[in-house]
N, C-alpha and C positions, 0 to 999 in steps of 0.2 A: 319627524321620524320617517325615514324612507320606507323601511320594511314594515308596513302596517299588517294587521292580521288578514285583511282581505288580499293584499298583494301576496303574502306568504301562502295563503289558501289557494290562490290561483296558480302560483308557481308549482306548489306541490301537486295539485290536482292535474295540472298541465303535464308535468313530467310523468306522473303515474299513468295517466290515460295514454300519453304518447308512447310510453314503454309497453303498455299492454298491446297498443295497436301495432307497434314494431315487432313485438313478440309473436303476434298472430301470423305474421308473414311465414316464418318457418313452420309454425304449428299447423296452419291451414294447408301449407304445401305438403306437409307429412300426411295429414288427414286425406288430402285429395289423392296423393300418390298411392296410399294404403287402400283406398276405396277402388282405384283403377287396378291395382295389383290383384285385388280380390275378385273384381267382376269382369275384367276384360279377357283373361286367359280362357282357353277352351277347356271346359271341364264338363263331365257328364251331367246333362240336364240343366245346365246353366242357361241364362237367357242369351249370352254371347254365343254359346255353342249352338242353340236352337236357331238363332238368326243366321249363323254361318251355314247350318244345314239347309235352311229354307229362307233365303234372303228376303226381307220384307220390302226391299226396293224393287220396283218393276225394272226389268232389263229388256232393252230393245236392240235387235240386230238389224241395222239399216244398210242397204246396199244401193250404191250409185253406179250405174253402168255407163260405159262410154260407147257412143255410136259413131262409127267412122263415116265421114261424109265424102271422102276422096279415095275410097278403096281401089277404084279402077285406076286412078292416076298412080297410086303406090305400086300396083301390080305392073303397070306399063312402063314406068320410067323411074321408080324408086323414089319418088318425091317424099317429102316429110309428111307424116300423118296429120290429119285435121279431124278433130273430134268435137262432139257435143255431148253434154252430160244429161242423163235422165235418171230421175230418182227423187226421193228415196222410195225403195221397195222395202217395206218394214215387216219385220217378224218379231213376234213376242218370244223372247228366249226363256224357256223353262229349265231350271237347273235342278238336277237330282243327284245328290252325293250318295254313292253306294259303297259297300265293303268298307264302312267306316270302323276303324279300330283305334281307341285311345290306349296308349301304352307308354309308360315311362317318360312322360313329358313330350311325347309326339302324337301326331294323329295321322293315321294311314287312311287313304281314301281314293276313290275314282270319282270323276265328275262327269255325268251324262248330260248333254244339252239336247233340248228338243225345240225345234223352230216352227212356229205357227203363223201363217201369213195373216197380217193385220190390214185388211182392205182400207179401213178408214184412215189409217196413218200412211198410206201409200199413194204415190202419184198416179198409179194405174194398176191393172191386173198383170200377174206374171206372164200372161200371153202376149204382152207388148213385144214387138220385134225390133231388133237393132242389128247393125252390121258390126261384126266383132272378129278379132283374130281367130284363125282356124286351129283351136287348141289341139285337137287329135293329130293333125298333120304335122304341125310344128313340133309336138312331142315326139312323134316317130322320127322325124328328121333329126332331133337331138339324140334319140336313142342310137341311131346308126352312124353317128359321127365318126367313131373310131372302128367301125367294122371295115371289111375288105371291099374293094371296088365292085365285086359282083353283087354284094347285098345292096350297096348304094345305087347301083344301076337299076336293080329290081324296084327299089323304093321310088326312084325317079320315074320309072315307067309307070308305076301304079298311081303315083300322085301328080303325074304330068297334067292330067285333065282337071285336077282339083285346083283350088285357089287358096291363097294365104288368108283370105277373109271369107266369112260365111254370114248369111242372114239367119239369126236364131232368135227364139223367144228368150226373154229374161229368165224365165224358170229353167229353160234348158242350160243356159250359161252358168247358172248358180248351182243347180242340183244335178245336172248331168243328162246326157242323151246318148243313144246308140248311133255310132257312125258305121254305116255299111262297108265303106272303103277300108277302114281300119280293121273291121271284123275279118274281111278277106285277106288283109295283109298279114294278120297275126300268125297264120299258119305257115308263112314263109320265113318268119324270124327264127333263126336256129336256137335250139335250146342252150347251146354253148354261150349265148349272149346273156343268159341269166336274166332275161327281161320278160315280164308278164304284163300284157296290155290289159287295162281294166275293161270291164264290160261296158261302162259308160264314161264319158268325159264331161267333167264339170268342175268348176273352181272348188266347189264344196261338196262334191260327190262323196257319199259315204259318211258325211259329217253329222247328219241328222239322227239323233237318237244314239249317238256313240260317245265314247270318252277318248281322251288323248293320253291315257296311261295312268299308272299308279304313282300317286305323290305320297311322300312322307314329309310332313311339316312339323315344326316346333309348336307346341300348344301354348307356350308362354307361361306354364306353371312353374318352371324352374327359373326362367329369366324373362320378364315381360317384354324385354327389348328384342327377344328373338321370335316374338309372336308372328306366325305365318310364314317365316323363312323356311325354305325348302331344304330338308336334309338330303333327299335323294328323289330322283324321278326315274321310274322304271328300273330301280335298283342301282342306278349310277349317280354319282355326285358331280360328274363332268361329262361333256358331250363328246361325240366322236367325229363331228362334222368339219371342224375347222383346223387351222394349221399352227395353232399356238395354244398353250394352256390358258392364257388370259381369255382368249376368244371362246374357249370351250367351257369356261366357268359357268356354273348354275348359281345364280345370285338372287337373293331376295325372295319375295313371295310370288304367288301366281297373279297378282294384280287385283285381288279382291279383298285381301286382308292385310292390315298394316299395323305395326307396333305403335304404342302411344308416345307422347312427349316429342312431337316433331318441332324442329326449329327451322329458321330461314337457312341455316347451314346444313340441314339434313339432305342427304341424297336418298332418293326412294329407288330401290332396285327391284326389278321385275323380270321374271323368267317367262318367256312366251314360246310355246311349242309352234305357234303359227309362223314365227319368224326364226325358229331354231336357235335361239340365243337369249342372253340376258341383256337388258338395257337399264338405263338409269334416267331419272328425272330430277331436276334441280328447281329450287324455288324461283317462281315467276313473279307472283304478286299476291296481295291480300284482297279478298273480296268476301261477299256474304251469299250464302245459300239459305233461303227462307229465314233471312235475318240472323243466321248463325255464322259467326266469323270463321273463315276458312283460309288455308294457305293453298294456293294453286302451284303444282309442280308440273313441268313440261320437259321433254327431252331437249338437251342442249344441242346447239348446231353441229358441234364436232362429233356427236355420237355416231352419225352415219357418214362422216368424212371418209374419203377414200384413203386407203393405206399409204398412197404416195404423199398425202398431206399429214395424216395422223398416224405415226409409226405403230401405235398400239393396235390399230385396225388392220395391219398387214395380214394378220391371220385369217381375215375374212375374204382375202383375195383368192378365189377358187375358180380357175387357176390363176387368173390375172385380176388386177385391181380394176374395178369399174369406177366411173366418175362418182363424185360425192353425191350421196343421197340414194344410191342403188345398192342392193344386197342380193347377190346371187344365192338362192337357197335350193338349187336343183339337187345338190347332194342329199338333202333331207327330204326331198319331195319326189323320190323315185326317178331322179334324172329328167323330170319335167323342166322345160326351159323357163322357169319361173324366177322373176327378179322382183323384189319387194322394194317399196318406197313409201314415204308418207304421201297422203292424197295430194293430187295435182303437183307431185314432185316438190312439195314444200321442203325447204332447206337443201334442195339438190343444187348441183352445179348449174349455172346459168345456161350452159350449152344444152343440158338435158331439157330444161323447161322450154327453151326457144325451139327445140326440134319438134315439138308437138304443138300445132296450132289449136287453140281453144283451152289450153291449160292456164288456170289463173289461181296460183297458190295464195291462200289466206290463212294466217296463223290462227285466227279465231275459229274458222270452220275446219281446218285441216290438221291442226296439231293434236297430239294426244294430251289429254288434260286430266289431271288427278287433283280434285278439290277435296282436301282433307281437313277435318277438324283437328288441330294440332295436339290438343291435350289427350284426347282419347284415341287418336289415329283412325277415327271412323271416316270412311270415304262417303261424302254426301253427294258428290257428282263425279262420275268417272266416265271418260270417253276414250276408248282405244280406237284409233284410227290408222288404217293401213290400206295401201293400194297394191293390187296384184297386176303385174306387167308380165308380158311374154318377151323374151329376147333370145335370138339365136345368132350364131355366126354362120355366114354362108358356107355351104359345102359345094365345091366346084362341080360335083357329079349330080347334084340335085337342083333342078331348075327352080323349083318353088321357093327355095331359100334365098335366091340371089337378091331379090328386090327389097328384102326386109333385113339385110345384113346389119347386125349390131344396132339395130333400132329398138329402143325400149317401147313396146306397144302396150299402152294402158288398157286394161280389160274392165276393171271395176275397182271401187274402193268401198270399204266397210266403215261404219261408225257403230261400234258396239258400246252402248251407253246405258248408264243407270243414274237416276237422280232421285234423291229422297223426296217422297211425297209430303203433303202438308201434314197429314196425321202423324207420320213417323217423326217429322221435324219437331212437331209439338210435343210428342212424347219425349224426344231428346231434350227439349227445352225444360220440360217439367222435371225430368230425373237428373239432368246434368247442368244444363245451361243456367236455370234459375238459381239452384244452390251455389253454383260458382260465382254468379253475380252477387248473391247475398254475402258470401264469404268475402269477396273482393270489396263490396261496399262497407262491410263491417270494419275490416282491417284498415282501409284507407280512411273511413269515417272517423274511427277512433284516433288514428294518427293525426288527421287534420285537426280534430277537435283539441287534441293535446297541444298541438303546435299553436293553435289559435289562443288557447288559454295562457300559454307561455308568453306569446307575443302581447296579449292583453296585459299580463302582469308587468311586462317590461315597459309598456306604455305608461302604466300607472306609476311605476318606479321613476320614469322620466318626468311625469307630471309632478310627482311628489318632490323630486329634486329641484325642478324649476320654481315650484312654490316656496320650498325651503330657502333657495338661494335668493328669491325676491324678498322674502321677509327679512333675511339677513342683511341685505343691502339696505333695506328701508330702516332698520334699526341703526345701521351705521350712519345713515344721513341725519338721523335724529340726534 
Protein backbone atom coordinates (compact mmCIF):
# COMPACT_ATOMS: atom_id res chain seq x y z
CA UNK A 1 0.00 0.00 0.00
CA UNK A 2 1.53 3.30 -1.14
CA UNK A 3 -0.48 5.79 0.97
CA UNK A 4 0.24 4.64 4.48
CA UNK A 5 -0.92 6.62 7.49
CA UNK A 6 2.56 8.16 8.06
CA UNK A 7 2.73 9.30 4.42
CA UNK A 8 -0.80 10.74 4.53
CA UNK A 9 0.04 12.46 7.82
CA UNK A 10 3.20 13.97 6.38
CA UNK A 11 1.41 15.19 3.24
CA UNK A 12 -1.49 16.72 5.15
CA UNK A 13 0.84 18.32 7.72
CA UNK A 14 3.11 19.61 4.96
CA UNK A 15 0.30 21.21 2.97
CA UNK A 16 -1.26 22.73 6.09
CA UNK A 17 2.02 24.17 7.40
CA UNK A 18 3.03 25.44 3.93
CA UNK A 19 -0.40 27.04 3.51
CA UNK A 20 -0.06 28.74 6.90
CA UNK A 21 3.45 29.94 5.99
CA UNK A 22 2.30 31.20 2.60
CA UNK A 23 -0.71 32.88 4.17
CA UNK A 24 1.54 34.74 6.54
CA UNK A 25 3.19 36.64 3.67
CA UNK A 26 0.17 38.89 3.00
CA UNK A 27 -0.85 38.82 6.67
CA UNK A 28 2.54 39.99 7.97
CA UNK A 29 2.78 42.53 5.14
CA UNK A 30 -0.58 43.93 6.22
CA UNK A 31 0.47 44.00 9.90
CA UNK A 32 3.75 45.72 9.05
CA UNK A 33 2.10 48.29 6.80
CA UNK A 34 -0.58 48.96 9.41
CA UNK A 35 2.08 49.50 12.08
CA UNK A 36 4.02 51.91 9.85
CA UNK A 37 0.83 53.72 8.82
CA UNK A 38 0.08 54.23 12.52
CA UNK A 39 3.55 55.17 13.78
CA UNK A 40 5.40 56.97 10.95
CA UNK A 41 3.08 59.96 10.24
CA UNK A 42 3.65 63.20 12.13
CA UNK A 43 0.99 63.45 14.81
CA UNK A 44 1.00 65.50 17.97
CA UNK A 45 3.29 64.00 20.66
CA UNK A 46 4.07 60.87 18.62
CA UNK A 47 7.63 59.53 18.70
CA UNK A 48 8.12 60.26 15.00
CA UNK A 49 6.93 63.84 15.53
CA UNK A 50 9.26 64.36 18.50
CA UNK A 51 12.21 62.91 16.55
CA UNK A 52 11.37 65.24 13.68
CA UNK A 53 11.27 68.24 16.01
CA UNK A 54 14.58 67.32 17.65
CA UNK A 55 16.51 64.84 15.48
CA UNK A 56 18.31 62.23 17.62
CA UNK A 57 21.00 61.87 14.94
CA UNK A 58 23.95 64.30 15.31
CA UNK A 59 24.31 66.64 12.33
CA UNK A 60 27.65 68.10 11.22
CA UNK A 61 28.35 70.93 8.81
CA UNK A 62 31.83 70.42 7.38
CA UNK A 63 33.56 72.98 5.16
CA UNK A 64 36.52 72.39 2.84
CA UNK A 65 38.18 75.57 1.56
CA UNK A 66 40.25 75.97 -1.61
CA UNK A 67 43.58 77.80 -1.39
CA UNK A 68 44.86 79.37 -4.64
CA UNK A 69 48.57 78.69 -5.19
CA UNK A 70 48.95 80.68 -8.43
CA UNK A 71 46.81 83.77 -7.87
CA UNK A 72 49.54 86.12 -9.14
CA UNK A 73 49.87 84.17 -12.39
CA UNK A 74 46.09 84.31 -12.88
CA UNK A 75 46.10 88.08 -12.33
CA UNK A 76 49.06 88.57 -14.66
CA UNK A 77 48.23 86.43 -17.68
CA UNK A 78 44.89 84.73 -17.01
CA UNK A 79 46.32 81.24 -16.57
CA UNK A 80 44.07 78.49 -15.27
CA UNK A 81 43.66 78.32 -11.48
CA UNK A 82 45.63 75.90 -9.32
CA UNK A 83 44.23 75.03 -5.89
CA UNK A 84 44.84 72.92 -2.83
CA UNK A 85 42.12 71.85 -0.42
CA UNK A 86 42.15 72.44 3.33
CA UNK A 87 39.57 71.02 5.69
CA UNK A 88 37.36 69.95 7.18
CA UNK A 89 36.37 72.86 9.35
CA UNK A 90 33.58 71.22 11.29
CA UNK A 91 30.53 72.73 12.94
CA UNK A 92 27.94 70.95 15.04
CA UNK A 93 24.60 71.85 13.51
CA UNK A 94 21.78 72.42 15.97
CA UNK A 95 18.29 72.44 14.47
CA UNK A 96 15.31 74.15 16.04
CA UNK A 97 11.86 74.00 14.48
CA UNK A 98 9.71 76.98 15.36
CA UNK A 99 6.18 78.20 14.58
CA UNK A 100 5.08 74.56 14.27
CA UNK A 101 1.39 74.08 13.46
CA UNK A 102 -0.30 70.74 12.68
CA UNK A 103 -3.46 71.25 10.67
CA UNK A 104 -5.61 69.11 8.39
CA UNK A 105 -2.93 66.64 7.31
CA UNK A 106 -0.12 69.21 7.04
CA UNK A 107 2.61 70.67 9.24
CA UNK A 108 3.68 74.30 8.97
CA UNK A 109 7.07 75.27 10.40
CA UNK A 110 10.30 77.21 10.15
CA UNK A 111 13.66 75.58 10.77
CA UNK A 112 16.42 77.57 12.42
CA UNK A 113 19.98 76.31 12.25
CA UNK A 114 22.82 77.18 14.62
CA UNK A 115 26.45 76.32 13.94
CA UNK A 116 29.01 75.78 16.70
CA UNK A 117 32.65 75.23 15.76
CA UNK A 118 33.98 71.79 16.72
CA UNK A 119 37.72 72.11 17.16
CA UNK A 120 38.28 68.37 17.74
CA UNK A 121 36.75 67.41 14.39
CA UNK A 122 38.47 70.20 12.44
CA UNK A 123 41.80 70.33 10.64
CA UNK A 124 42.66 73.61 12.36
CA UNK A 125 41.21 76.86 13.74
CA UNK A 126 38.97 79.24 11.81
CA UNK A 127 41.87 81.71 11.88
CA UNK A 128 43.78 79.67 9.27
CA UNK A 129 44.42 81.82 6.19
CA UNK A 130 44.05 80.99 2.49
CA UNK A 131 44.13 82.84 -0.82
CA UNK A 132 40.60 82.99 -2.17
CA UNK A 133 38.55 84.79 -4.86
CA UNK A 134 37.65 88.36 -3.88
CA UNK A 135 33.94 87.89 -3.26
CA UNK A 136 33.03 91.56 -2.58
CA UNK A 137 34.73 92.97 -5.67
CA UNK A 138 33.52 90.24 -8.02
CA UNK A 139 29.99 90.67 -6.65
CA UNK A 140 30.03 94.41 -7.31
CA UNK A 141 31.40 93.83 -10.81
CA UNK A 142 28.47 91.52 -11.46
CA UNK A 143 26.04 94.11 -10.06
CA UNK A 144 27.13 96.83 -12.50
CA UNK A 145 27.21 94.64 -15.59
CA UNK A 146 24.14 96.25 -17.12
CA UNK A 147 24.67 99.80 -15.87
CA UNK A 148 25.90 102.70 -17.96
CA UNK A 149 29.52 103.40 -18.86
CA UNK A 150 29.84 106.13 -16.22
CA UNK A 151 29.02 103.74 -13.36
CA UNK A 152 31.31 101.07 -14.79
CA UNK A 153 34.16 103.58 -15.13
CA UNK A 154 33.65 104.60 -11.50
CA UNK A 155 33.73 100.97 -10.34
CA UNK A 156 36.84 100.37 -12.45
CA UNK A 157 38.56 103.36 -10.86
CA UNK A 158 37.72 102.26 -7.31
CA UNK A 159 38.64 98.61 -7.89
CA UNK A 160 41.71 99.20 -10.06
CA UNK A 161 44.09 98.90 -7.12
CA UNK A 162 42.27 95.87 -5.74
CA UNK A 163 42.84 92.29 -6.87
CA UNK A 164 40.56 89.40 -7.88
CA UNK A 165 42.09 87.33 -5.05
CA UNK A 166 42.54 88.06 -1.35
CA UNK A 167 44.20 86.43 1.66
CA UNK A 168 41.49 85.80 4.25
CA UNK A 169 40.85 83.63 7.28
CA UNK A 170 38.61 80.62 6.90
CA UNK A 171 36.16 82.18 9.35
CA UNK A 172 35.96 85.37 7.25
CA UNK A 173 35.26 83.39 4.07
CA UNK A 174 32.51 81.35 5.71
CA UNK A 175 30.78 83.85 8.02
CA UNK A 176 31.69 87.17 6.47
CA UNK A 177 33.90 90.23 6.90
CA UNK A 178 33.68 93.96 6.26
CA UNK A 179 35.37 95.27 3.14
CA UNK A 180 36.30 98.98 3.40
CA UNK A 181 36.50 99.44 -0.35
CA UNK A 182 32.97 98.15 -0.88
CA UNK A 183 31.74 100.28 2.01
CA UNK A 184 33.09 103.38 0.25
CA UNK A 185 31.74 102.21 -3.10
CA UNK A 186 28.20 101.62 -1.80
CA UNK A 187 27.38 105.34 -1.61
CA UNK A 188 28.12 105.75 -5.31
CA UNK A 189 25.66 103.10 -6.46
CA UNK A 190 22.47 104.82 -7.60
CA UNK A 191 19.22 103.94 -5.83
CA UNK A 192 17.69 103.34 -9.25
CA UNK A 193 19.77 100.14 -9.50
CA UNK A 194 17.72 98.66 -6.64
CA UNK A 195 20.90 97.11 -5.24
CA UNK A 196 21.76 97.00 -1.54
CA UNK A 197 25.23 95.79 -0.66
CA UNK A 198 25.45 93.71 2.54
CA UNK A 199 27.38 94.97 5.55
CA UNK A 200 29.60 91.91 5.36
CA UNK A 201 30.61 89.51 2.62
CA UNK A 202 30.85 85.77 3.29
CA UNK A 203 29.54 82.60 1.69
CA UNK A 204 27.26 81.89 4.68
CA UNK A 205 26.93 85.41 6.04
CA UNK A 206 23.63 85.79 7.87
CA UNK A 207 22.93 82.05 7.93
CA UNK A 208 23.82 81.28 11.55
CA UNK A 209 20.72 81.31 13.73
CA UNK A 210 18.31 82.01 10.89
CA UNK A 211 15.80 80.03 8.85
CA UNK A 212 15.23 79.78 5.12
CA UNK A 213 11.49 80.37 5.10
CA UNK A 214 8.15 78.89 6.00
CA UNK A 215 7.46 75.31 4.93
CA UNK A 216 4.15 73.49 4.79
CA UNK A 217 4.61 69.74 4.40
CA UNK A 218 2.27 66.77 4.41
CA UNK A 219 2.17 64.94 7.74
CA UNK A 220 1.38 61.54 6.22
CA UNK A 221 -1.83 61.12 8.24
CA UNK A 222 -4.01 61.09 5.12
CA UNK A 223 -1.56 59.25 2.87
CA UNK A 224 1.68 57.93 4.30
CA UNK A 225 3.25 58.05 0.83
CA UNK A 226 3.05 61.86 0.98
CA UNK A 227 4.94 62.08 4.26
CA UNK A 228 7.39 65.00 4.23
CA UNK A 229 6.49 66.23 0.76
CA UNK A 230 6.34 70.00 0.51
CA UNK A 231 2.96 71.56 -0.17
CA UNK A 232 4.37 75.09 -0.27
CA UNK A 233 7.42 77.16 0.63
CA UNK A 234 6.99 80.79 1.62
CA UNK A 235 3.42 80.58 0.38
CA UNK A 236 4.24 79.38 -3.15
CA UNK A 237 4.19 75.94 -4.77
CA UNK A 238 6.59 76.84 -7.59
CA UNK A 239 9.71 78.99 -7.90
CA UNK A 240 10.17 82.32 -9.72
CA UNK A 241 13.84 81.86 -10.66
CA UNK A 242 13.94 79.70 -13.77
CA UNK A 243 12.66 79.77 -17.33
CA UNK A 244 10.30 76.79 -17.42
CA UNK A 245 7.53 75.32 -15.24
CA UNK A 246 9.51 72.07 -14.98
CA UNK A 247 12.59 73.79 -13.55
CA UNK A 248 10.47 75.90 -11.18
CA UNK A 249 8.74 72.88 -9.62
CA UNK A 250 9.01 72.33 -5.86
CA UNK A 251 9.21 68.55 -5.52
CA UNK A 252 9.69 66.13 -2.66
CA UNK A 253 10.82 66.85 0.89
CA UNK A 254 13.50 69.05 2.40
CA UNK A 255 15.88 66.07 2.49
CA UNK A 256 15.43 65.13 6.15
CA UNK A 257 12.13 63.23 6.04
CA UNK A 258 11.13 60.49 3.61
CA UNK A 259 8.04 58.39 3.07
CA UNK A 260 8.25 54.63 3.74
CA UNK A 261 8.24 51.62 1.40
CA UNK A 262 11.13 52.58 -0.89
CA UNK A 263 12.19 50.29 -3.72
CA UNK A 264 15.09 50.19 -6.15
CA UNK A 265 12.81 51.91 -8.66
CA UNK A 266 11.95 54.78 -6.31
CA UNK A 267 13.10 58.31 -7.13
CA UNK A 268 13.87 60.45 -4.08
CA UNK A 269 12.88 64.09 -4.67
CA UNK A 270 14.38 66.89 -2.60
CA UNK A 271 13.87 70.65 -2.64
CA UNK A 272 16.84 72.72 -1.47
CA UNK A 273 16.85 76.48 -0.99
CA UNK A 274 20.66 76.37 -1.13
CA UNK A 275 20.54 75.50 -4.81
CA UNK A 276 17.18 77.18 -5.47
CA UNK A 277 15.68 74.11 -7.12
CA UNK A 278 14.45 70.56 -6.69
CA UNK A 279 16.67 67.58 -7.44
CA UNK A 280 16.18 63.84 -7.44
CA UNK A 281 18.26 60.82 -6.50
CA UNK A 282 18.07 57.28 -7.86
CA UNK A 283 19.02 53.89 -6.43
CA UNK A 284 22.76 53.28 -6.42
CA UNK A 285 23.45 50.20 -4.31
CA UNK A 286 22.57 48.18 -1.20
CA UNK A 287 24.74 48.41 1.90
CA UNK A 288 24.52 48.33 5.68
CA UNK A 289 24.66 51.07 8.32
CA UNK A 290 25.26 49.65 11.81
CA UNK A 291 24.27 46.29 10.32
CA UNK A 292 20.90 47.68 9.17
CA UNK A 293 20.25 47.06 5.44
CA UNK A 294 19.77 50.32 3.54
CA UNK A 295 19.38 51.53 -0.03
CA UNK A 296 21.76 54.25 -1.17
CA UNK A 297 20.34 56.89 -3.50
CA UNK A 298 22.53 59.42 -5.35
CA UNK A 299 21.88 62.13 -7.98
CA UNK A 300 22.10 60.76 -11.56
CA UNK A 301 24.74 62.14 -13.91
CA UNK A 302 22.21 63.86 -16.17
CA UNK A 303 20.67 65.84 -13.29
CA UNK A 304 23.21 68.66 -13.71
CA UNK A 305 23.71 68.21 -17.46
CA UNK A 306 23.74 71.36 -19.54
CA UNK A 307 20.52 72.30 -21.28
CA UNK A 308 22.32 71.82 -24.59
CA UNK A 309 22.59 68.10 -23.73
CA UNK A 310 19.46 67.54 -21.60
CA UNK A 311 16.54 69.57 -23.05
CA UNK A 312 14.61 69.44 -19.76
CA UNK A 313 17.39 71.50 -18.18
CA UNK A 314 17.08 74.37 -20.68
CA UNK A 315 15.11 76.29 -18.10
CA UNK A 316 18.20 76.50 -15.87
CA UNK A 317 20.14 78.43 -18.54
CA UNK A 318 20.16 81.97 -17.11
CA UNK A 319 20.79 83.59 -19.46
CA UNK A 320 23.00 81.07 -21.27
CA UNK A 321 23.67 77.38 -20.74
CA UNK A 322 26.79 76.64 -18.72
CA UNK A 323 28.81 73.44 -19.21
CA UNK A 324 27.45 70.29 -17.59
CA UNK A 325 27.87 70.20 -13.84
CA UNK A 326 27.47 73.96 -13.27
CA UNK A 327 24.35 75.81 -12.12
CA UNK A 328 24.13 79.61 -12.18
CA UNK A 329 22.14 80.64 -9.07
CA UNK A 330 22.82 84.38 -9.14
CA UNK A 331 19.10 85.07 -9.67
CA UNK A 332 18.24 83.66 -6.26
CA UNK A 333 21.33 84.97 -4.45
CA UNK A 334 20.89 88.71 -4.97
CA UNK A 335 22.82 88.69 -8.25
CA UNK A 336 26.03 87.52 -6.61
CA UNK A 337 28.12 85.69 -9.25
CA UNK A 338 27.61 82.29 -7.62
CA UNK A 339 27.76 79.09 -9.64
CA UNK A 340 27.08 75.80 -7.85
CA UNK A 341 28.40 72.34 -8.60
CA UNK A 342 29.08 69.08 -6.88
CA UNK A 343 32.39 69.05 -4.96
CA UNK A 344 35.52 68.95 -7.11
CA UNK A 345 33.21 69.35 -10.12
CA UNK A 346 32.10 65.73 -9.76
CA UNK A 347 29.96 64.73 -12.80
CA UNK A 348 30.86 68.01 -14.54
CA UNK A 349 32.11 68.39 -18.09
CA UNK A 350 35.73 67.21 -18.49
CA UNK A 351 36.79 70.66 -19.67
CA UNK A 352 35.55 72.20 -16.39
CA UNK A 353 37.54 69.68 -14.34
CA UNK A 354 40.72 70.09 -16.40
CA UNK A 355 40.59 73.89 -16.18
CA UNK A 356 41.41 73.83 -12.45
CA UNK A 357 44.61 72.11 -11.33
CA UNK A 358 44.21 70.24 -8.04
CA UNK A 359 40.62 69.15 -8.63
CA UNK A 360 40.13 65.40 -8.07
CA UNK A 361 36.48 64.28 -8.19
CA UNK A 362 35.72 61.13 -6.22
CA UNK A 363 32.15 59.71 -6.17
CA UNK A 364 32.54 58.30 -2.64
CA UNK A 365 33.76 61.60 -1.18
CA UNK A 366 31.94 64.11 -3.36
CA UNK A 367 28.51 62.75 -4.28
CA UNK A 368 25.38 63.47 -2.29
CA UNK A 369 24.34 60.22 -0.58
CA UNK A 370 21.05 59.22 0.98
CA UNK A 371 21.20 55.90 2.84
CA UNK A 372 17.58 55.03 3.60
CA UNK A 373 16.07 52.05 5.39
CA UNK A 374 13.55 51.15 2.67
CA UNK A 375 10.63 49.84 4.75
CA UNK A 376 10.32 52.78 7.14
CA UNK A 377 11.92 55.50 5.00
CA UNK A 378 14.25 56.40 7.86
CA UNK A 379 17.44 58.12 6.73
CA UNK A 380 20.31 56.43 8.58
CA UNK A 381 23.10 58.30 6.82
CA UNK A 382 22.57 61.49 4.84
CA UNK A 383 25.33 63.54 3.20
CA UNK A 384 24.44 66.65 1.21
CA UNK A 385 27.52 67.83 -0.67
CA UNK A 386 27.73 71.07 -2.58
CA UNK A 387 30.47 73.32 -3.96
CA UNK A 388 30.28 77.11 -4.19
CA UNK A 389 32.13 78.74 -7.07
CA UNK A 390 32.37 82.32 -8.31
CA UNK A 391 32.19 83.08 -12.02
CA UNK A 392 31.78 86.30 -13.97
CA UNK A 393 31.98 87.32 -17.59
CA UNK A 394 34.53 90.02 -18.31
CA UNK A 395 33.29 93.60 -18.62
CA UNK A 396 35.48 95.55 -21.07
CA UNK A 397 35.44 98.70 -18.91
CA UNK A 398 36.45 96.93 -15.68
CA UNK A 399 40.06 95.80 -15.57
CA UNK A 400 39.81 93.46 -12.59
CA UNK A 401 37.35 91.23 -14.47
CA UNK A 402 39.53 90.54 -17.50
CA UNK A 403 41.77 87.76 -16.21
CA UNK A 404 38.98 85.67 -14.68
CA UNK A 405 36.57 85.79 -17.61
CA UNK A 406 34.17 82.79 -17.54
CA UNK A 407 36.41 80.83 -15.18
CA UNK A 408 34.53 78.90 -12.48
CA UNK A 409 36.59 79.70 -9.38
CA UNK A 410 35.97 77.15 -6.60
CA UNK A 411 35.75 78.78 -3.17
CA UNK A 412 34.69 75.97 -0.84
CA UNK A 413 32.54 72.88 -0.61
CA UNK A 414 30.33 71.63 2.17
CA UNK A 415 29.45 68.22 3.51
CA UNK A 416 26.30 68.52 5.62
CA UNK A 417 25.99 65.04 7.06
CA UNK A 418 24.16 63.02 9.65
CA UNK A 419 24.68 59.40 10.60
CA UNK A 420 22.69 57.37 13.08
CA UNK A 421 24.68 56.60 16.23
CA UNK A 422 25.03 53.18 17.84
CA UNK A 423 22.34 53.72 20.50
CA UNK A 424 19.75 54.97 17.99
CA UNK A 425 20.60 52.12 15.62
CA UNK A 426 20.13 49.59 18.43
CA UNK A 427 16.79 51.13 19.33
CA UNK A 428 15.72 50.80 15.70
CA UNK A 429 16.83 47.16 15.69
CA UNK A 430 14.91 46.44 18.90
CA UNK A 431 11.70 48.16 17.80
CA UNK A 432 11.70 47.48 14.06
CA UNK A 433 14.57 45.34 12.81
CA UNK A 434 14.23 42.38 15.18
CA UNK A 435 10.41 42.08 14.86
CA UNK A 436 10.78 42.21 11.07
CA UNK A 437 13.43 39.49 11.21
CA UNK A 438 11.20 37.35 13.45
CA UNK A 439 8.21 37.75 11.12
CA UNK A 440 10.38 36.94 8.11
CA UNK A 441 11.88 33.93 9.89
CA UNK A 442 8.47 32.59 10.94
CA UNK A 443 6.83 32.84 7.52
CA UNK A 444 9.81 31.45 5.61
CA UNK A 445 10.43 28.84 8.33
CA UNK A 446 6.86 27.53 8.20
CA UNK A 447 6.83 27.56 4.40
CA UNK A 448 10.16 25.72 4.30
CA UNK A 449 9.01 23.18 6.92
CA UNK A 450 5.81 22.53 5.00
CA UNK A 451 7.69 22.01 1.74
CA UNK A 452 10.19 19.75 3.54
CA UNK A 453 7.37 17.57 4.93
CA UNK A 454 5.72 17.36 1.50
CA UNK A 455 9.04 16.34 -0.10
CA UNK A 456 9.61 13.79 2.66
CA UNK A 457 6.15 12.35 2.04
CA UNK A 458 6.88 12.14 -1.68
CA UNK A 459 10.16 10.35 -0.97
CA UNK A 460 8.32 7.85 1.21
CA UNK A 461 5.77 7.37 -1.58
CA UNK A 462 8.60 6.66 -4.01
CA UNK A 463 10.19 4.27 -1.53
CA UNK A 464 6.87 2.46 -0.99
CA UNK A 465 6.36 2.28 -4.75
CA UNK A 466 9.82 0.76 -5.28
CA UNK A 467 9.32 -1.77 -2.47
CA UNK A 468 5.88 -2.70 -3.81
CA UNK A 469 7.20 -3.09 -7.35
CA UNK A 470 10.14 -5.24 -6.12
CA UNK A 471 7.80 -7.54 -4.21
CA UNK A 472 5.50 -7.87 -7.21
CA UNK A 473 8.39 -8.85 -9.49
CA UNK A 474 9.61 -11.31 -6.86
CA UNK A 475 6.23 -13.02 -6.75
CA UNK A 476 6.08 -13.21 -10.54
CA UNK A 477 9.47 -14.95 -10.70
CA UNK A 478 8.35 -17.51 -8.16
